[in-house]
CHARMM internal coordinates of N, CA and C (Angstrom, degrees):
IC EDIT
DIST 1 N 1 CA 1.5851
DIST 1 CA 1 C 1.4773
ANGL 1 N 1 CA 1 C 104.72
DIST 1 C 2 N 1.3832
ANGL 1 CA 1 C 2 N 120.96
DIHE 1 N 1 CA 1 C 2 N -36.06
DIST 2 N 2 CA 1.4374
ANGL 1 C 2 N 2 CA 120.57
DIHE 1 CA 1 C 2 N 2 CA -169.66
DIST 2 CA 2 C 1.5872
ANGL 2 N 2 CA 2 C 105.09
DIHE 1 C 2 N 2 CA 2 C -57.47
DIST 2 C 3 N 1.3270
ANGL 2 CA 2 C 3 N 118.24
DIHE 2 N 2 CA 2 C 3 N -57.45
DIST 3 N 3 CA 1.4848
ANGL 2 C 3 N 3 CA 116.99
DIHE 2 CA 2 C 3 N 3 CA 178.15
DIST 3 CA 3 C 1.5544
ANGL 3 N 3 CA 3 C 115.74
DIHE 2 C 3 N 3 CA 3 C -47.55
DIST 3 C 4 N 1.2736
ANGL 3 CA 3 C 4 N 119.73
DIHE 3 N 3 CA 3 C 4 N -28.39
DIST 4 N 4 CA 1.4313
ANGL 3 C 4 N 4 CA 125.48
DIHE 3 CA 3 C 4 N 4 CA 176.44
DIST 4 CA 4 C 1.4744
ANGL 4 N 4 CA 4 C 110.27
DIHE 3 C 4 N 4 CA 4 C -74.49
DIST 4 C 5 N 1.2633
ANGL 4 CA 4 C 5 N 116.72
DIHE 4 N 4 CA 4 C 5 N -45.20
DIST 5 N 5 CA 1.4807
ANGL 4 C 5 N 5 CA 119.46
DIHE 4 CA 4 C 5 N 5 CA 171.29
DIST 5 CA 5 C 1.5775
ANGL 5 N 5 CA 5 C 115.26
DIHE 4 C 5 N 5 CA 5 C -51.50
DIST 5 C 6 N 1.2763
ANGL 5 CA 5 C 6 N 107.58
DIHE 5 N 5 CA 5 C 6 N -51.87
DIST 6 N 6 CA 1.6147
ANGL 5 C 6 N 6 CA 116.58
DIHE 5 CA 5 C 6 N 6 CA 179.34
DIST 6 CA 6 C 1.5069
ANGL 6 N 6 CA 6 C 106.01
DIHE 5 C 6 N 6 CA 6 C -61.78
DIST 6 C 7 N 1.2309
ANGL 6 CA 6 C 7 N 122.17
DIHE 6 N 6 CA 6 C 7 N -40.94
DIST 7 N 7 CA 1.4626
ANGL 6 C 7 N 7 CA 118.09
DIHE 6 CA 6 C 7 N 7 CA -175.09
DIST 7 CA 7 C 1.5125
ANGL 7 N 7 CA 7 C 109.98
DIHE 6 C 7 N 7 CA 7 C -74.49
DIST 7 C 8 N 1.3487
ANGL 7 CA 7 C 8 N 119.94
DIHE 7 N 7 CA 7 C 8 N -35.05
DIST 8 N 8 CA 1.4804
ANGL 7 C 8 N 8 CA 119.14
DIHE 7 CA 7 C 8 N 8 CA 172.80
DIST 8 CA 8 C 1.5261
ANGL 8 N 8 CA 8 C 117.77
DIHE 7 C 8 N 8 CA 8 C -61.40
DIST 8 C 9 N 1.4962
ANGL 8 CA 8 C 9 N 110.82
DIHE 8 N 8 CA 8 C 9 N -28.98
DIST 9 N 9 CA 1.3550
ANGL 8 C 9 N 9 CA 115.29
DIHE 8 CA 8 C 9 N 9 CA -178.09
DIST 9 CA 9 C 1.5981
ANGL 9 N 9 CA 9 C 105.51
DIHE 8 C 9 N 9 CA 9 C -79.40
DIST 9 C 10 N 1.1544
ANGL 9 CA 9 C 10 N 115.59
DIHE 9 N 9 CA 9 C 10 N -38.23
DIST 10 N 10 CA 1.6131
ANGL 9 C 10 N 10 CA 120.66
DIHE 9 CA 9 C 10 N 10 CA 179.22
DIST 10 CA 10 C 1.4708
ANGL 10 N 10 CA 10 C 109.72
DIHE 9 C 10 N 10 CA 10 C -62.93
DIST 10 C 11 N 1.3445
ANGL 10 CA 10 C 11 N 121.24
DIHE 10 N 10 CA 10 C 11 N -45.02
DIST 11 N 11 CA 1.4479
ANGL 10 C 11 N 11 CA 126.25
DIHE 10 CA 10 C 11 N 11 CA 177.38
DIST 11 CA 11 C 1.5290
ANGL 11 N 11 CA 11 C 112.51
DIHE 10 C 11 N 11 CA 11 C -65.00
DIST 11 C 12 N 1.3562
ANGL 11 CA 11 C 12 N 109.54
DIHE 11 N 11 CA 11 C 12 N -37.30
DIST 12 N 12 CA 1.6487
ANGL 11 C 12 N 12 CA 107.66
DIHE 11 CA 11 C 12 N 12 CA 178.48
DIST 12 CA 12 C 1.4736
ANGL 12 N 12 CA 12 C 104.65
DIHE 11 C 12 N 12 CA 12 C -70.14
DIST 12 C 13 N 1.2832
ANGL 12 CA 12 C 13 N 126.24
DIHE 12 N 12 CA 12 C 13 N -36.82
DIST 13 N 13 CA 1.4305
ANGL 12 C 13 N 13 CA 124.22
DIHE 12 CA 12 C 13 N 13 CA -171.46
DIST 13 CA 13 C 1.4969
ANGL 13 N 13 CA 13 C 110.47
DIHE 12 C 13 N 13 CA 13 C -74.41
DIST 13 C 14 N 1.4392
ANGL 13 CA 13 C 14 N 117.08
DIHE 13 N 13 CA 13 C 14 N -30.62
DIST 14 N 14 CA 1.5259
ANGL 13 C 14 N 14 CA 120.30
DIHE 13 CA 13 C 14 N 14 CA 173.23
DIST 14 CA 14 C 1.5322
ANGL 14 N 14 CA 14 C 106.84
DIHE 13 C 14 N 14 CA 14 C -67.68
DIST 14 C 15 N 1.2598
ANGL 14 CA 14 C 15 N 123.94
DIHE 14 N 14 CA 14 C 15 N -41.61
DIST 15 N 15 CA 1.4833
ANGL 14 C 15 N 15 CA 124.75
DIHE 14 CA 14 C 15 N 15 CA 179.08
DIST 15 CA 15 C 1.4020
ANGL 15 N 15 CA 15 C 112.51
DIHE 14 C 15 N 15 CA 15 C -73.10
DIST 15 C 16 N 1.3103
ANGL 15 CA 15 C 16 N 124.73
DIHE 15 N 15 CA 15 C 16 N -40.19
DIST 16 N 16 CA 1.4556
ANGL 15 C 16 N 16 CA 125.18
DIHE 15 CA 15 C 16 N 16 CA 177.47
DIST 16 CA 16 C 1.5195
ANGL 16 N 16 CA 16 C 112.10
DIHE 15 C 16 N 16 CA 16 C -58.74
DIST 16 C 17 N 1.3414
ANGL 16 CA 16 C 17 N 116.53
DIHE 16 N 16 CA 16 C 17 N -39.65
DIST 17 N 17 CA 1.5495
ANGL 16 C 17 N 17 CA 124.75
DIHE 16 CA 16 C 17 N 17 CA -170.26
DIST 17 CA 17 C 1.5950
ANGL 17 N 17 CA 17 C 102.17
DIHE 16 C 17 N 17 CA 17 C -91.58
DIST 17 C 18 N 1.3033
ANGL 17 CA 17 C 18 N 116.93
DIHE 17 N 17 CA 17 C 18 N -2.60
DIST 18 N 18 CA 1.6393
ANGL 17 C 18 N 18 CA 114.83
DIHE 17 CA 17 C 18 N 18 CA -179.22
DIST 18 CA 18 C 1.5144
ANGL 18 N 18 CA 18 C 113.58
DIHE 17 C 18 N 18 CA 18 C 49.50
DIST 18 C 19 N 1.3690
ANGL 18 CA 18 C 19 N 113.63
DIHE 18 N 18 CA 18 C 19 N 50.24
DIST 19 N 19 CA 1.4108
ANGL 18 C 19 N 19 CA 119.76
DIHE 18 CA 18 C 19 N 19 CA -178.75
DIST 19 CA 19 C 1.5904
ANGL 19 N 19 CA 19 C 108.63
DIHE 18 C 19 N 19 CA 19 C -79.06
DIST 19 C 20 N 1.3081
ANGL 19 CA 19 C 20 N 113.84
DIHE 19 N 19 CA 19 C 20 N 158.00
DIST 20 N 20 CA 1.5941
ANGL 19 C 20 N 20 CA 116.18
DIHE 19 CA 19 C 20 N 20 CA -175.77
DIST 20 CA 20 C 1.4308
ANGL 20 N 20 CA 20 C 109.64
DIHE 19 C 20 N 20 CA 20 C -62.96
DIST 20 C 21 N 1.3370
ANGL 20 CA 20 C 21 N 119.15
DIHE 20 N 20 CA 20 C 21 N -31.05
DIST 21 N 21 CA 1.4184
ANGL 20 C 21 N 21 CA 120.11
DIHE 20 CA 20 C 21 N 21 CA -174.22
DIST 21 CA 21 C 1.6107
ANGL 21 N 21 CA 21 C 113.23
DIHE 20 C 21 N 21 CA 21 C -66.49
DIST 21 C 22 N 1.3104
ANGL 21 CA 21 C 22 N 114.57
DIHE 21 N 21 CA 21 C 22 N -18.79
DIST 22 N 22 CA 1.4618
ANGL 21 C 22 N 22 CA 124.73
DIHE 21 CA 21 C 22 N 22 CA 176.51
DIST 22 CA 22 C 1.5656
ANGL 22 N 22 CA 22 C 113.28
DIHE 21 C 22 N 22 CA 22 C -46.05
DIST 22 C 23 N 1.4236
ANGL 22 CA 22 C 23 N 112.69
DIHE 22 N 22 CA 22 C 23 N -35.33
DIST 23 N 23 CA 1.4163
ANGL 22 C 23 N 23 CA 117.43
DIHE 22 CA 22 C 23 N 23 CA -177.76
DIST 23 CA 23 C 1.4874
ANGL 23 N 23 CA 23 C 115.37
DIHE 22 C 23 N 23 CA 23 C -61.30
DIST 23 C 24 N 1.3965
ANGL 23 CA 23 C 24 N 120.00
DIHE 23 N 23 CA 23 C 24 N -20.92
DIST 24 N 24 CA 1.3878
ANGL 23 C 24 N 24 CA 125.31
DIHE 23 CA 23 C 24 N 24 CA 176.84
DIST 24 CA 24 C 1.5731
ANGL 24 N 24 CA 24 C 117.41
DIHE 23 C 24 N 24 CA 24 C -89.55
DIST 24 C 25 N 1.4343
ANGL 24 CA 24 C 25 N 115.30
DIHE 24 N 24 CA 24 C 25 N 2.13
DIST 25 N 25 CA 1.4266
ANGL 24 C 25 N 25 CA 116.33
DIHE 24 CA 24 C 25 N 25 CA -172.30
DIST 25 CA 25 C 1.6859
ANGL 25 N 25 CA 25 C 100.31
DIHE 24 C 25 N 25 CA 25 C -96.47
DIST 25 C 26 N 1.2466
ANGL 25 CA 25 C 26 N 109.87
DIHE 25 N 25 CA 25 C 26 N 164.90
DIST 26 N 26 CA 1.4475
ANGL 25 C 26 N 26 CA 115.58
DIHE 25 CA 25 C 26 N 26 CA 172.73
DIST 26 CA 26 C 1.4325
ANGL 26 N 26 CA 26 C 116.13
DIHE 25 C 26 N 26 CA 26 C -61.39
DIST 26 C 27 N 1.2767
ANGL 26 CA 26 C 27 N 121.15
DIHE 26 N 26 CA 26 C 27 N 144.11
DIST 27 N 27 CA 1.5163
ANGL 26 C 27 N 27 CA 122.84
DIHE 26 CA 26 C 27 N 27 CA -171.41
DIST 27 CA 27 C 1.5615
ANGL 27 N 27 CA 27 C 109.88
DIHE 26 C 27 N 27 CA 27 C -70.11
DIST 27 C 28 N 1.3445
ANGL 27 CA 27 C 28 N 113.13
DIHE 27 N 27 CA 27 C 28 N -35.59
DIST 28 N 28 CA 1.4734
ANGL 27 C 28 N 28 CA 115.76
DIHE 27 CA 27 C 28 N 28 CA -179.72
DIST 28 CA 28 C 1.5324
ANGL 28 N 28 CA 28 C 111.84
DIHE 27 C 28 N 28 CA 28 C -88.88
DIST 28 C 29 N 1.3800
ANGL 28 CA 28 C 29 N 119.67
DIHE 28 N 28 CA 28 C 29 N 109.64
DIST 29 N 29 CA 1.3462
ANGL 28 C 29 N 29 CA 118.59
DIHE 28 CA 28 C 29 N 29 CA -171.62
DIST 29 CA 29 C 1.5714
ANGL 29 N 29 CA 29 C 111.96
DIHE 28 C 29 N 29 CA 29 C -78.53
DIST 29 C 30 N 1.3828
ANGL 29 CA 29 C 30 N 118.00
DIHE 29 N 29 CA 29 C 30 N 146.72
DIST 30 N 30 CA 1.3969
ANGL 29 C 30 N 30 CA 118.29
DIHE 29 CA 29 C 30 N 30 CA 175.33
DIST 30 CA 30 C 1.5481
ANGL 30 N 30 CA 30 C 110.70
DIHE 29 C 30 N 30 CA 30 C -83.61
DIST 30 C 31 N 1.4219
ANGL 30 CA 30 C 31 N 118.98
DIHE 30 N 30 CA 30 C 31 N 122.38
DIST 31 N 31 CA 1.5028
ANGL 30 C 31 N 31 CA 110.83
DIHE 30 CA 30 C 31 N 31 CA -177.86
DIST 31 CA 31 C 1.3248
ANGL 31 N 31 CA 31 C 118.36
DIHE 30 C 31 N 31 CA 31 C -58.38
DIST 31 C 32 N 1.4196
ANGL 31 CA 31 C 32 N 118.71
DIHE 31 N 31 CA 31 C 32 N 143.56
DIST 32 N 32 CA 1.4831
ANGL 31 C 32 N 32 CA 122.65
DIHE 31 CA 31 C 32 N 32 CA -173.24
DIST 32 CA 32 C 1.5468
ANGL 32 N 32 CA 32 C 104.37
DIHE 31 C 32 N 32 CA 32 C -153.99
DIST 32 C 33 N 1.2568
ANGL 32 CA 32 C 33 N 115.31
DIHE 32 N 32 CA 32 C 33 N 124.33
DIST 33 N 33 CA 1.4722
ANGL 32 C 33 N 33 CA 122.40
DIHE 32 CA 32 C 33 N 33 CA 167.11
DIST 33 CA 33 C 1.4948
ANGL 33 N 33 CA 33 C 109.84
DIHE 32 C 33 N 33 CA 33 C -121.41
DIST 33 C 34 N 1.4720
ANGL 33 CA 33 C 34 N 112.21
DIHE 33 N 33 CA 33 C 34 N 113.51
DIST 34 N 34 CA 1.4324
ANGL 33 C 34 N 34 CA 117.53
DIHE 33 CA 33 C 34 N 34 CA -177.49
DIST 34 CA 34 C 1.5249
ANGL 34 N 34 CA 34 C 114.86
DIHE 33 C 34 N 34 CA 34 C -61.03
DIST 34 C 35 N 1.2297
ANGL 34 CA 34 C 35 N 111.60
DIHE 34 N 34 CA 34 C 35 N -21.30
DIST 35 N 35 CA 1.5233
ANGL 34 C 35 N 35 CA 119.45
DIHE 34 CA 34 C 35 N 35 CA 179.46
DIST 35 CA 35 C 1.5410
ANGL 35 N 35 CA 35 C 112.76
DIHE 34 C 35 N 35 CA 35 C -79.12
DIST 35 C 36 N 1.3205
ANGL 35 CA 35 C 36 N 113.88
DIHE 35 N 35 CA 35 C 36 N -18.94
DIST 36 N 36 CA 1.4674
ANGL 35 C 36 N 36 CA 118.46
DIHE 35 CA 35 C 36 N 36 CA 175.86
DIST 36 CA 36 C 1.5781
ANGL 36 N 36 CA 36 C 108.70
DIHE 35 C 36 N 36 CA 36 C -136.04
DIST 36 C 37 N 1.3654
ANGL 36 CA 36 C 37 N 119.51
DIHE 36 N 36 CA 36 C 37 N 69.23
DIST 37 N 37 CA 1.5131
ANGL 36 C 37 N 37 CA 120.52
DIHE 36 CA 36 C 37 N 37 CA 175.79
DIST 37 CA 37 C 1.5136
ANGL 37 N 37 CA 37 C 108.55
DIHE 36 C 37 N 37 CA 37 C -60.79
DIST 37 C 38 N 1.3889
ANGL 37 CA 37 C 38 N 106.75
DIHE 37 N 37 CA 37 C 38 N 173.83
DIST 38 N 38 CA 1.5416
ANGL 37 C 38 N 38 CA 114.05
DIHE 37 CA 37 C 38 N 38 CA 177.55
DIST 38 CA 38 C 1.5044
ANGL 38 N 38 CA 38 C 106.02
DIHE 37 C 38 N 38 CA 38 C -63.37
DIST 38 C 39 N 1.3477
ANGL 38 CA 38 C 39 N 113.73
DIHE 38 N 38 CA 38 C 39 N 160.39
DIST 39 N 39 CA 1.5326
ANGL 38 C 39 N 39 CA 113.01
DIHE 38 CA 38 C 39 N 39 CA -178.54
DIST 39 CA 39 C 1.4988
ANGL 39 N 39 CA 39 C 111.58
DIHE 38 C 39 N 39 CA 39 C -70.57
DIST 39 C 40 N 1.3086
ANGL 39 CA 39 C 40 N 107.47
DIHE 39 N 39 CA 39 C 40 N 148.79
DIST 40 N 40 CA 1.5339
ANGL 39 C 40 N 40 CA 114.31
DIHE 39 CA 39 C 40 N 40 CA -177.84
DIST 40 CA 40 C 1.5282
ANGL 40 N 40 CA 40 C 118.08
DIHE 39 C 40 N 40 CA 40 C -61.06
DIST 40 C 41 N 1.2737
ANGL 40 CA 40 C 41 N 110.81
DIHE 40 N 40 CA 40 C 41 N -23.79
DIST 41 N 41 CA 1.4260
ANGL 40 C 41 N 41 CA 112.86
DIHE 40 CA 40 C 41 N 41 CA -178.99
DIST 41 CA 41 C 1.5981
ANGL 41 N 41 CA 41 C 111.94
DIHE 40 C 41 N 41 CA 41 C -74.83
DIST 41 C 42 N 1.2409
ANGL 41 CA 41 C 42 N 115.51
DIHE 41 N 41 CA 41 C 42 N -17.44
DIST 42 N 42 CA 1.4942
ANGL 41 C 42 N 42 CA 119.48
DIHE 41 CA 41 C 42 N 42 CA 170.34
DIST 42 CA 42 C 1.4348
ANGL 42 N 42 CA 42 C 118.91
DIHE 41 C 42 N 42 CA 42 C -87.21
DIST 42 C 43 N 1.5207
ANGL 42 CA 42 C 43 N 118.63
DIHE 42 N 42 CA 42 C 43 N -5.96
DIST 43 N 43 CA 1.3955
ANGL 42 C 43 N 43 CA 123.80
DIHE 42 CA 42 C 43 N 43 CA 176.28
DIST 43 CA 43 C 1.4851
ANGL 43 N 43 CA 43 C 111.67
DIHE 42 C 43 N 43 CA 43 C -70.34
DIST 43 C 44 N 1.3256
ANGL 43 CA 43 C 44 N 117.69
DIHE 43 N 43 CA 43 C 44 N 145.23
DIST 44 N 44 CA 1.4035
ANGL 43 C 44 N 44 CA 122.84
DIHE 43 CA 43 C 44 N 44 CA 173.85
DIST 44 CA 44 C 1.6110
ANGL 44 N 44 CA 44 C 107.03
DIHE 43 C 44 N 44 CA 44 C -147.32
DIST 44 C 45 N 1.2925
ANGL 44 CA 44 C 45 N 114.22
DIHE 44 N 44 CA 44 C 45 N 123.58
DIST 45 N 45 CA 1.4482
ANGL 44 C 45 N 45 CA 118.66
DIHE 44 CA 44 C 45 N 45 CA -178.81
DIST 45 CA 45 C 1.5334
ANGL 45 N 45 CA 45 C 103.27
DIHE 44 C 45 N 45 CA 45 C -116.26
DIST 45 C 46 N 1.3389
ANGL 45 CA 45 C 46 N 116.26
DIHE 45 N 45 CA 45 C 46 N 96.76
DIST 46 N 46 CA 1.5682
ANGL 45 C 46 N 46 CA 120.44
DIHE 45 CA 45 C 46 N 46 CA 179.14
DIST 46 CA 46 C 1.4416
ANGL 46 N 46 CA 46 C 115.28
DIHE 45 C 46 N 46 CA 46 C -62.28
DIST 46 C 47 N 1.2681
ANGL 46 CA 46 C 47 N 115.54
DIHE 46 N 46 CA 46 C 47 N 138.37
DIST 47 N 47 CA 1.4481
ANGL 46 C 47 N 47 CA 128.74
DIHE 46 CA 46 C 47 N 47 CA 175.33
DIST 47 CA 47 C 1.5644
ANGL 47 N 47 CA 47 C 108.78
DIHE 46 C 47 N 47 CA 47 C -58.25
DIST 47 C 48 N 1.3289
ANGL 47 CA 47 C 48 N 121.02
DIHE 47 N 47 CA 47 C 48 N 142.45
DIST 48 N 48 CA 1.3724
ANGL 47 C 48 N 48 CA 124.85
DIHE 47 CA 47 C 48 N 48 CA 177.27
DIST 48 CA 48 C 1.4978
ANGL 48 N 48 CA 48 C 111.52
DIHE 47 C 48 N 48 CA 48 C -63.27
DIST 48 C 49 N 1.2639
ANGL 48 CA 48 C 49 N 117.70
DIHE 48 N 48 CA 48 C 49 N 164.14
DIST 49 N 49 CA 1.4704
ANGL 48 C 49 N 49 CA 121.75
DIHE 48 CA 48 C 49 N 49 CA 178.99
DIST 49 CA 49 C 1.6079
ANGL 49 N 49 CA 49 C 116.06
DIHE 48 C 49 N 49 CA 49 C -62.83
DIST 49 C 50 N 1.3991
ANGL 49 CA 49 C 50 N 110.90
DIHE 49 N 49 CA 49 C 50 N -23.27
DIST 50 N 50 CA 1.4403
ANGL 49 C 50 N 50 CA 118.17
DIHE 49 CA 49 C 50 N 50 CA -172.37
DIST 50 CA 50 C 1.5435
ANGL 50 N 50 CA 50 C 109.49
DIHE 49 C 50 N 50 CA 50 C -105.89
DIST 50 C 51 N 1.2311
ANGL 50 CA 50 C 51 N 119.50
DIHE 50 N 50 CA 50 C 51 N 15.30
DIST 51 N 51 CA 1.4674
ANGL 50 C 51 N 51 CA 127.28
DIHE 50 CA 50 C 51 N 51 CA -172.46
DIST 51 CA 51 C 1.6248
ANGL 51 N 51 CA 51 C 101.60
DIHE 50 C 51 N 51 CA 51 C -113.70
DIST 51 C 52 N 1.4882
ANGL 51 CA 51 C 52 N 113.03
DIHE 51 N 51 CA 51 C 52 N 125.22
DIST 52 N 52 CA 1.4232
ANGL 51 C 52 N 52 CA 114.94
DIHE 51 CA 51 C 52 N 52 CA 173.33
DIST 52 CA 52 C 1.4774
ANGL 52 N 52 CA 52 C 109.10
DIHE 51 C 52 N 52 CA 52 C -127.32
DIST 52 C 53 N 1.2879
ANGL 52 CA 52 C 53 N 120.68
DIHE 52 N 52 CA 52 C 53 N 167.48
DIST 53 N 53 CA 1.4695
ANGL 52 C 53 N 53 CA 123.82
DIHE 52 CA 52 C 53 N 53 CA -177.66
DIST 53 CA 53 C 1.5005
ANGL 53 N 53 CA 53 C 105.86
DIHE 52 C 53 N 53 CA 53 C -92.29
DIST 53 C 54 N 1.3713
ANGL 53 CA 53 C 54 N 124.76
DIHE 53 N 53 CA 53 C 54 N 4.11
DIST 54 N 54 CA 1.2730
ANGL 53 C 54 N 54 CA 119.29
DIHE 53 CA 53 C 54 N 54 CA 178.69
DIST 54 CA 54 C 1.5000
ANGL 54 N 54 CA 54 C 112.87
DIHE 53 C 54 N 54 CA 54 C -97.37
DIST 54 C 55 N 1.3921
ANGL 54 CA 54 C 55 N 119.40
DIHE 54 N 54 CA 54 C 55 N 146.08
DIST 55 N 55 CA 1.4032
ANGL 54 C 55 N 55 CA 122.43
DIHE 54 CA 54 C 55 N 55 CA 172.13
DIST 55 CA 55 C 1.4341
ANGL 55 N 55 CA 55 C 115.10
DIHE 54 C 55 N 55 CA 55 C -84.39
DIST 55 C 56 N 1.2874
ANGL 55 CA 55 C 56 N 118.35
DIHE 55 N 55 CA 55 C 56 N 143.24
DIST 56 N 56 CA 1.4305
ANGL 55 C 56 N 56 CA 122.39
DIHE 55 CA 55 C 56 N 56 CA -179.56
DIST 56 CA 56 C 1.4134
ANGL 56 N 56 CA 56 C 111.90
DIHE 55 C 56 N 56 CA 56 C -68.10
DIST 56 C 57 N 1.3758
ANGL 56 CA 56 C 57 N 121.04
DIHE 56 N 56 CA 56 C 57 N 150.66
DIST 57 N 57 CA 1.4210
ANGL 56 C 57 N 57 CA 120.30
DIHE 56 CA 56 C 57 N 57 CA 175.06
DIST 57 CA 57 C 1.5700
ANGL 57 N 57 CA 57 C 112.36
DIHE 56 C 57 N 57 CA 57 C -61.07
DIST 57 C 58 N 1.3909
ANGL 57 CA 57 C 58 N 108.30
DIHE 57 N 57 CA 57 C 58 N 144.14
DIST 58 N 58 CA 1.4836
ANGL 57 C 58 N 58 CA 119.10
DIHE 57 CA 57 C 58 N 58 CA -177.81
DIST 58 CA 58 C 1.4851
ANGL 58 N 58 CA 58 C 115.14
DIHE 57 C 58 N 58 CA 58 C 88.21
DIST 58 C 59 N 1.3495
ANGL 58 CA 58 C 59 N 111.59
DIHE 58 N 58 CA 58 C 59 N 9.49
DIST 59 N 59 CA 1.6035
ANGL 58 C 59 N 59 CA 112.46
DIHE 58 CA 58 C 59 N 59 CA 173.94
DIST 59 CA 59 C 1.4642
ANGL 59 N 59 CA 59 C 110.65
DIHE 58 C 59 N 59 CA 59 C -123.44
END
COOR INIT
IC SEED 1 N 1 CA 1 C
IC BUILD
């Protein structure tokens, strides 16, 4: 969810500043208030494809 929070913040900034790239965004904005982001309990930052929980041999 953290990437989603960051994306919402970026999209809001693009719209608020009326940047030219805004024409490529969906017409219906997702409501977002940076002062009140989604609850942290709902955030999820998935591990990358190359990250494992196992330590390599010798460490």
